[in-house]
C-alpha positions as CSV (number, residue, x, y, z in Angstrom):
1,M,-13.6,-16.4,0.2
2,S,-14.6,-17.5,3.8
3,K,-14.5,-15.0,6.7
4,T,-11.7,-16.9,8.3
5,I,-9.5,-16.9,5.2
6,K,-10.4,-13.1,4.6
7,Y,-9.5,-12.1,8.1
8,K,-6.2,-13.8,8.0
9,K,-5.2,-12.2,4.8
10,S,-6.2,-8.9,6.3
11,I,-3.8,-9.6,9.3
12,I,-1.1,-10.6,6.9
13,K,-1.6,-7.3,4.9
14,A,-1.6,-5.2,8.0
15,L,1.7,-6.9,9.3
16,Y,3.3,-6.2,5.9
17,F,2.7,-2.7,6.0
18,S,3.3,-2.0,9.6
19,K,6.2,-4.6,9.9
20,S,5.1,-5.7,13.5
21,L,1.8,-5.2,15.6
22,S,0.4,-6.4,18.9
23,C,-3.1,-7.9,18.8
24,G,-4.6,-4.9,20.5
25,E,-3.2,-2.9,17.6
26,L,-4.5,-5.2,15.0
27,S,-8.0,-5.2,16.7
28,E,-7.9,-1.4,16.3
29,I,-6.9,-1.7,12.5
30,L,-9.2,-4.4,11.6
31,D,-12.2,-3.7,13.9
32,L,-12.3,-7.1,15.1
33,S,-12.5,-8.1,18.7
34,V,-9.2,-9.0,20.7
35,P,-10.2,-12.5,21.5
36,V,-10.9,-13.0,17.6
37,I,-7.4,-11.7,16.6
38,T,-5.8,-13.8,19.3
39,R,-7.4,-16.8,17.9
40,L,-6.1,-16.0,14.3
41,I,-2.6,-15.0,15.3
42,S,-2.7,-18.5,17.1
43,E,-3.5,-20.5,14.0
44,L,-1.1,-18.2,11.9
45,I,1.8,-19.1,14.1
46,T,0.7,-22.8,14.1
47,S,0.5,-22.5,10.1
48,D,4.2,-20.9,10.4
49,I,3.1,-17.8,8.6
50,I,3.8,-15.3,11.5
51,V,6.3,-15.3,14.5
52,E,6.5,-13.3,17.8
53,A,8.8,-10.0,17.2
54,G,9.5,-9.0,20.7
55,F,7.3,-6.6,22.9
56,A,5.1,-3.7,21.3
57,P,5.5,-0.3,23.2
58,S,3.4,-0.1,26.5
59,K,0.3,2.3,26.7
60,G,0.2,1.5,30.4
61,G,0.9,-1.7,32.3
62,R,2.5,-4.8,30.7
63,R,4.1,-4.3,27.3
64,P,2.0,-6.5,25.0
65,L,3.7,-9.2,22.5
66,A,4.1,-7.8,18.8
67,Y,4.0,-10.2,15.8
68,A,5.3,-10.2,12.4
69,L,5.3,-11.9,9.2
70,K,8.1,-14.6,8.3
71,K,10.4,-12.8,5.7
72,D,10.2,-15.8,3.5
73,I,6.5,-16.8,3.8
74,F,5.6,-15.2,0.4
75,F,7.2,-13.1,-2.3
76,I,6.0,-10.4,-4.6
77,V,7.2,-9.6,-8.2
78,S,7.6,-5.8,-8.3
79,V,8.4,-4.0,-11.6
80,A,9.2,-0.2,-12.0
81,M,8.8,1.0,-15.4
82,D,9.5,4.3,-17.4
83,Q,9.7,5.1,-20.9
84,F,13.1,3.6,-21.4
85,V,14.1,1.4,-18.7
86,T,12.6,-1.3,-16.5
87,T,13.5,-2.7,-13.2
88,V,12.2,-6.0,-11.9
89,S,12.9,-7.2,-8.3
90,V,11.4,-10.1,-6.4
91,M,10.5,-8.9,-2.9
92,A,10.1,-11.1,0.2
93,A,7.4,-10.5,2.9
94,N,9.7,-8.1,4.9
95,N,9.7,-5.7,1.8
96,K,13.2,-6.6,1.0
97,G,14.6,-7.5,-2.3
98,I,15.8,-11.2,-3.2
99,G,19.2,-10.9,-4.9
100,V,20.0,-8.1,-7.4
101,S,17.3,-6.4,-9.3
102,E,17.3,-6.7,-13.1
103,I,17.5,-3.6,-14.9
104,V,17.0,-3.7,-18.8
105,N,16.6,-1.0,-21.5
106,L,12.9,-1.4,-22.7
107,P,11.6,1.5,-24.6
108,L,8.1,1.8,-24.8
109,L,7.0,4.4,-27.6
110,H,6.3,2.6,-30.7
111,N,7.5,-0.8,-29.5
112,V,5.0,-3.6,-30.6
113,S,7.1,-6.2,-28.8
114,A,7.4,-4.6,-25.6
115,V,4.7,-6.7,-23.8
116,E,6.5,-9.8,-24.9
117,R,9.8,-8.7,-23.9
118,L,8.4,-7.8,-20.5
119,V,6.9,-11.1,-19.9
120,A,10.3,-12.6,-20.8
121,V,12.1,-10.5,-18.3
122,I,9.7,-11.1,-15.5
123,K,9.9,-15.0,-16.1
124,Q,13.6,-14.8,-16.3
125,V,14.1,-12.7,-12.9
126,I,11.5,-15.5,-11.4
127,T,13.9,-18.3,-12.6
128,D,17.0,-16.6,-11.5
129,S,15.7,-16.0,-8.1
130,G,15.1,-19.6,-7.2
131,V,11.7,-18.8,-5.7
132,P,9.1,-21.5,-6.3
133,K,6.2,-19.8,-8.3
134,K,3.7,-21.1,-5.7
135,N,5.2,-19.0,-3.2
136,I,4.7,-15.9,-5.3
137,I,1.2,-14.2,-4.4
138,G,1.3,-11.6,-7.3
139,V,3.1,-9.2,-9.7
140,G,2.8,-5.4,-9.1
141,I,3.8,-3.0,-11.9
142,G,4.1,0.7,-12.2
143,M,4.0,2.3,-15.6
144,P,4.0,5.4,-17.4
145,G,1.0,6.6,-19.4
146,F,-2.8,6.7,-19.1
147,V,-3.3,3.6,-16.9
148,N,-6.6,2.5,-15.5
149,G,-5.9,-0.3,-13.0
150,A,-9.4,-1.2,-12.4
151,K,-9.9,-2.3,-15.9
152,G,-6.2,-3.3,-16.4
153,I,-5.5,-1.2,-19.3
154,N,-2.8,1.2,-20.3
155,Y,-4.1,3.4,-23.1
156,S,-0.7,5.0,-23.8
157,F,1.8,2.0,-24.0
158,L,2.2,-1.9,-24.1
159,E,-0.2,-2.7,-26.6
160,T,-1.5,-6.5,-26.5
161,S,-1.7,-8.6,-29.8
162,D,-4.8,-10.4,-28.3
163,D,-8.0,-8.8,-27.9
164,I,-7.6,-9.0,-24.0
165,S,-6.7,-6.2,-21.4
166,L,-3.1,-6.0,-20.7
167,V,-3.7,-7.3,-17.2
168,A,-5.3,-10.4,-18.5
169,Y,-2.7,-10.7,-21.2
170,L,0.3,-10.6,-18.6
171,S,-1.7,-12.8,-15.8
172,L,-2.2,-15.4,-18.7
173,H,1.3,-15.5,-19.8
174,L,2.8,-15.3,-16.3
175,D,0.3,-17.6,-14.5
176,L,0.3,-15.2,-11.7
177,P,-2.2,-12.4,-10.4
178,V,-1.0,-9.0,-11.8
179,F,-1.9,-5.5,-10.7
180,I,-0.8,-2.3,-12.7
181,E,-1.1,1.3,-11.8
182,N,0.4,4.6,-13.3
183,D,4.2,4.9,-12.1
184,S,3.4,8.2,-10.5
185,S,0.5,6.7,-8.4
186,V,2.7,3.8,-7.6
187,I,5.4,5.9,-6.2
188,A,2.9,7.8,-4.1
189,L,1.3,4.5,-2.7
190,G,5.2,3.6,-1.7
191,E,5.5,6.8,0.1
192,L,1.8,6.2,1.8
193,R,2.8,2.7,2.9
194,F,6.3,3.2,3.8
195,G,7.6,6.8,3.5
196,A,7.0,10.4,4.5
197,A,3.3,10.3,3.5
198,K,2.6,7.7,6.2
199,S,2.1,10.4,8.8
200,N,0.5,13.0,6.4
201,D,-3.1,12.6,5.2
202,N,-2.9,15.3,2.4
203,T,0.3,14.7,0.3
204,M,1.4,15.4,-3.2
205,V,4.2,13.3,-4.6
206,I,6.0,14.7,-7.5
207,N,7.6,12.4,-9.9
208,I,10.5,14.1,-11.6
209,G,11.3,12.1,-14.6
210,W,10.9,12.3,-18.5
211,G,7.8,14.3,-17.5
212,V,6.6,15.6,-14.3
213,G,4.1,13.1,-12.7
214,L,1.8,13.5,-9.7
215,G,0.6,11.2,-7.2
216,L,-2.3,12.3,-5.0
217,I,-2.9,11.3,-1.3
218,I,-6.2,12.8,-0.2
219,N,-7.5,12.0,3.4
220,G,-4.8,9.2,3.8
221,T,-5.8,7.4,0.5
222,L,-4.4,7.1,-2.8
223,F,-6.6,9.4,-5.3
224,R,-6.9,8.0,-8.8
225,G,-9.6,9.9,-10.3
226,S,-12.9,8.6,-12.1
227,N,-10.8,6.7,-14.7
228,G,-7.4,6.4,-12.8
229,F,-6.1,9.4,-14.7
230,A,-5.8,11.8,-11.7
231,G,-2.3,13.7,-11.5
232,E,-1.4,14.5,-15.1
233,F,0.6,17.2,-13.7
234,S,3.0,17.3,-16.9
235,H,0.0,18.7,-19.0
236,I,-1.1,21.7,-17.0
237,P,-0.8,24.6,-19.7
238,L,1.3,26.9,-17.7
239,F,3.6,28.4,-19.9
240,S,3.3,30.8,-23.0
241,N,6.4,29.3,-24.7
242,N,4.7,28.0,-28.1
243,K,6.7,24.8,-27.4
244,L,4.8,21.7,-28.6
245,C,4.3,18.9,-26.0
246,N,4.3,15.2,-26.7
247,C,0.6,15.2,-25.9
248,G,0.0,17.9,-29.1
249,K,-0.9,20.7,-27.0
250,K,1.5,23.9,-26.4
251,G,2.9,25.1,-23.1
252,C,2.4,22.2,-21.1
253,M,4.6,21.9,-17.7
254,E,6.4,19.2,-19.4
255,T,7.9,21.6,-22.0
256,E,9.9,23.5,-19.3
257,T,10.5,20.8,-16.4
258,S,11.2,17.4,-17.5
259,L,14.8,15.6,-17.4
260,F,14.6,15.8,-21.1
261,V,14.6,19.4,-20.9
262,M,17.6,19.6,-18.8
263,I,19.5,17.4,-21.3
264,H,18.6,19.7,-24.2
265,S,19.3,23.0,-22.1
266,A,22.7,21.2,-21.0
267,I,23.7,20.7,-24.7
268,E,22.6,24.3,-25.9
269,G,24.3,25.9,-23.0
270,L,27.6,23.9,-23.8
271,K,27.5,24.8,-27.5
272,A,27.1,28.5,-26.6
273,G,30.4,28.1,-24.7
274,R,29.1,27.8,-20.9
275,I,32.1,26.5,-18.8
276,S,31.5,23.1,-17.1
277,S,32.8,19.9,-16.1
278,L,30.1,18.4,-18.5
279,C,31.3,17.0,-21.7
280,L,29.2,18.0,-24.8
281,G,30.1,14.5,-26.4
282,S,28.9,12.6,-23.6
283,L,25.4,13.9,-23.4
284,C,22.8,12.5,-26.1
285,P,19.1,12.9,-25.9
286,S,19.0,9.2,-27.5
287,N,20.6,8.1,-24.3
288,P,18.8,10.1,-21.8
289,E,19.3,7.9,-18.6
290,A,22.9,8.3,-18.9
291,S,22.8,11.7,-19.9
292,S,20.6,13.1,-17.0
293,S,22.6,11.1,-14.3
294,Q,25.8,12.8,-15.7
295,I,24.3,16.2,-15.3
296,I,22.7,15.5,-11.7
297,E,26.2,14.0,-10.7
298,A,27.9,17.1,-11.8
299,A,25.4,19.3,-10.0
300,R,25.9,17.3,-6.7
301,K,29.8,18.0,-6.8
302,G,29.1,21.7,-7.2
303,D,29.3,22.3,-11.2
304,Q,27.8,25.9,-11.3
305,F,26.2,25.3,-14.9
306,A,24.8,22.0,-13.9
307,V,23.3,23.5,-10.6
308,E,21.9,26.2,-12.6
309,L,20.1,23.7,-15.0
310,I,18.5,22.2,-12.0
311,S,17.5,25.4,-10.4
312,N,15.8,26.5,-13.6
313,I,13.8,23.4,-13.9
314,G,13.2,23.2,-10.1
315,Y,11.8,27.0,-10.2
316,N,9.3,25.9,-13.0
317,I,8.1,22.8,-10.9
318,G,7.6,25.1,-8.3
319,R,5.2,27.3,-10.2
320,G,3.2,24.2,-10.8
321,V,3.3,23.1,-7.2
322,S,2.0,26.6,-6.3
323,V,-1.2,25.8,-8.1
324,L,-1.4,22.4,-6.1
325,I,-0.9,24.2,-2.8
326,H,-3.8,26.6,-4.0
327,L,-6.3,24.0,-5.0
328,L,-5.5,21.1,-2.4
329,N,-3.7,22.6,0.5
330,P,-1.5,19.6,1.2
331,N,0.6,19.0,4.5
332,I,3.7,18.1,2.5
333,I,5.0,17.9,-1.0
334,I,7.5,14.9,-1.7
335,L,10.2,15.1,-4.5
336,G,10.4,11.8,-5.9
337,G,11.2,9.8,-9.2
338,R,14.6,9.5,-11.2
339,G,15.2,13.2,-10.7
340,S,15.1,12.8,-7.1
341,M,18.6,11.7,-7.1
342,A,19.6,15.4,-7.1
343,G,18.3,15.7,-3.7
344,K,18.2,18.8,-1.9
345,L,19.4,20.6,-5.0
346,W,15.5,21.1,-5.8
347,Q,14.2,22.5,-2.7
348,A,15.6,26.0,-2.8
349,P,14.4,26.8,-6.4
350,I,11.0,25.4,-5.7
351,Q,10.5,27.0,-2.5
352,Q,11.6,30.3,-4.3
353,A,8.7,29.8,-6.7
354,I,6.2,29.0,-4.0
355,N,7.4,32.0,-1.9
356,E,6.8,34.0,-5.2
357,H,3.4,32.5,-6.6
358,C,1.7,31.3,-3.5
359,I,-0.6,33.0,-1.1
360,P,1.6,33.0,2.1
361,R,-0.7,31.6,4.5
362,L,-1.1,28.5,2.1
363,G,2.6,28.2,1.2
364,A,3.9,28.5,4.8
365,N,1.9,25.5,5.9
366,T,3.2,23.3,3.2
367,T,6.8,21.6,3.4
368,V,8.6,20.6,0.5
369,T,10.9,17.5,1.0
370,V,12.8,14.9,-0.8
371,S,11.9,11.4,-0.6
372,E,13.6,9.2,1.7
373,L,12.9,6.1,-0.5
374,G,14.5,7.9,-3.5
375,Y,14.4,6.0,-6.6
376,Q,13.2,2.8,-5.0
377,A,9.9,4.3,-4.1
378,E,8.4,2.8,-7.4
379,I,9.9,-0.8,-6.6
380,I,8.3,-0.4,-3.2
381,G,5.1,1.0,-4.2
382,A,4.6,-1.8,-6.9
383,A,4.8,-4.4,-4.4
384,A,2.4,-2.5,-2.0
385,L,0.0,-2.5,-5.0
386,V,-0.4,-6.2,-4.9
387,M,-0.8,-6.1,-0.9
388,E,-3.2,-3.5,-1.3
389,N,-5.5,-6.0,-3.3
390,Y,-4.5,-9.0,-1.2
391,D,-7.6,-9.2,0.9
392,N,-10.1,-8.0,-1.7
393,E,-12.8,-10.4,-2.7
394,K,-11.9,-9.8,-6.7
395,F,-8.3,-10.8,-5.9
396,N,-9.0,-14.3,-7.3
397,D,-11.0,-13.2,-10.0
398,R,-8.4,-11.1,-11.7
399,N,-5.7,-13.5,-12.3
400,I,-7.2,-15.9,-14.8
401,D,-8.5,-18.4,-12.1
402,L,-4.9,-18.9,-10.7
403,L,-6.0,-19.2,-7.3
404,H,-8.8,-21.4,-8.0
405,R,-6.4,-24.0,-9.2
406,K,-4.3,-23.4,-6.1
407,S,-5.8,-24.1,-2.7
408,N,-5.2,-21.4,0.1
409,A,-2.9,-23.9,1.7
410,D,-0.7,-24.2,-1.2
411,L,-0.6,-20.2,-1.7
412,L,0.2,-19.4,2.2
413,K,0.1,-22.6,4.0
414,I,-3.2,-21.9,5.6
415,A,-5.1,-24.9,6.7
C-alpha cells in the first residue's frame, strides 16, 4: 500500500469515527502536516469521497471548514450474534443502516450448519439491500465464545467444515474482507467509538445477556488480552452455590446473573404462587428471547415481582462489578447488551452492591450508567471493527486476495 493511499484511508477512517473534522483536527489526529492534509482532502473531494460539512468550532480567529464522508461512498455489513439470534445490517459511511435489519433465529450450540446458514443470511441481506458488492468494504461480526480475532478463530461456536479458520472460510464464501471479535468486545468498541466510553479512558462495558460478558477499555484502547479472551466476566467463581455452570465449573458469576437465571427464577416464583402480571404459560427457557423480553417489559411497567427478579440479578452483577472496581479502577461502568433494555432498573441494585462491597474511595469515583446505544451497540461496534482495520497494512492480506483483484479506484474511487 502506497503512503498516499494509506494516508487517504486514515483520513476516511478518522472521518467515519468523528463524523466531521477540520484540516487542523485531522493534522493533530494523524500527525501529518496541515499542507499534506489539505492536499489529500482536495484530492478526496475531487474523487467525490468527502464533502464540505460547514464550519468547525473556532479555537480563536476564523472558523475552519469541516469535512465529512459522503454517506453512500461505501458500505459495511454488520453482524451481531448471540447464542440464539443473529442480526445483520448494511451500514452506510454515515454509520446508519440501509433498510431494515434482518433478524434470524440461529442457535449456535451443537449446530453444525450454523456457518453455512450465516453465509446464506449475509448474502441475502446484501442482495436485498441493493448495494453493489464492490461498494462494500468488509464484514464485521460480533459473536459469543472464545474468539481470537487476530487468528480469525472462534473456539466455542461456528465450526468450519474445511481445514481453514472461520474468517478465511467466511471471506472465501462471501468474497469480502471479514473481521470477527467476541460480542462483548464489539459492544465495548461501539461504546468507545460512538458511546459513553468515547470521553472516558478507562471503561468497563458489561454485556448483560445469556451470560454476563465484559468489554475492557484501558487507557482509551480496547483490551483483548494475550489471546483475545480478556473479559470472561461470567466465569469468575464468585458464589458458593454448588450450581454447575456451562463451562463445567461451579459457582461462576453466570449461575446467578444471566437472563437465563432471570427466566428460571420467574418460572419458579410463579409456580410457588407469586402474584404477577407475568403468565407462567408464556415463559419458556427454550424461547429465551421472548421470555426475557416479557419479564423486562413487565418490570418497566412496574410489576413488583419482575422488578424483584431484575434487582436480585443486578445486585449479584454488582458484586462482580465491585471486583472489577478494585482491580481496574475504571472511570465508568456501562451496562449494555440485550438486558440493557431494562434501563435504569439495573442501576440501584448494582449501586447497592458496590456500596456494600467496595472500598468507598474506589466505589465513589466510578459511575454506573446504562448504554445510550442500547441493544444497537453490537451492530454499531461490528461496523466499527471493520473500520478499525481499514488502514491496516494487513487489511488486504486477510480477505483471500479480494482487494488484489480490485483496484483501490474500484473500491473507493481513489484515482
